[in-house]
C-alpha positions, 0 to 999 in steps of 0.5 A, a space after each residue: 474503513 468499511 464506511 469509506 468504501 461506500 463512497 465508491 460506486 458499486 460497479 467500480 468496487 471490483 476494479 479497486 479491489 483487484 488493484 488492491 489484491 495486485 498490491 498485496 501480491 507485489 504488483 502495482 498499487 491503485 493510484 490515488 489519482 484515479 480515486 482522488 475525487 472520492 477520498 482525501 489522502 488520509 482516507 485513501 491511505 486508510 482504505 488501502 491499508 484496511 482492504 490490504 489487511 482484510 485480504 491478508 487476514 481473511 486468506 491467512 486465517 482461512 476465514 469463511 465467507 459468512 464471517 467476511 460478509 458479517 464483517 462488511 455488513 456496515 457497508 452494504 451487501 453489494 460491497 461485501 459480495 464484491 469483496 467475496 467475488 474478488 476473494 474467491 477469484 484470487 484467494 490462491 494468488 494472495 496465499 502464495 504472495 503471503 507465503 513468499 513474503 513470509 519467506 523473504 521477511 528475514 532476508 532484507 533489513 535496513 542497516 543505516 540511512 542518510 539524507 541530503 537536500 539539494 536544489 535541482 539546477 539542470 537547466 535555466 528554466 528548471 533552475 528558476 523553479 528551485 525545486 527542492 529534492 531529497 536524496 535518501 541513501 539506504 544501506 540494506 542488508 540482503 542475504 548477508 550482503 550490504 547493498 547501498 540504495 539511493 533514492 531522489 524524491 521531490 516534496 510530493 514523493 517525500 510526503 507519500 513516503 512519510 504517509 506510507 511509513 506512518 501506515 506501515 508503523 500502524 500495522 507493525 504496532 497492531 501486530 505487537 
């Protein structure tokens, strides 16, 4: 990941890093549309996953600044300093998000899922497009109660979901 960060202009790095921290804290993630000219989709997912993991790991293990800088030596000092600046400013916020996430991990589990594909036929113009949609129904167990969740996605949203699930699977495999 570290070498991919060097594709970003140093003055734009803090903005991306703050957006990644927002994502770690459960708020809106950075959008690939804002950075798509720098990275491919695979590289983008790797950058987000690596930066998120870095922030969680550094805060979770209370890693000293010197070790953080050493781990980012390949990308250049300016980028390492940007990471440290964001980390120092938002360390407590990240720590709180990690504590909340740990407390909520056991409260929601996926029980079952079902999927259907249909064509959107809302109007004459839209029906001529024949846009395939996926209707994904999830049964989520939250605090002991089963809660149905239904999501409708187009092809691009489905691809994003698949990429996210593959990235999540990678993280889970790394934790084992």
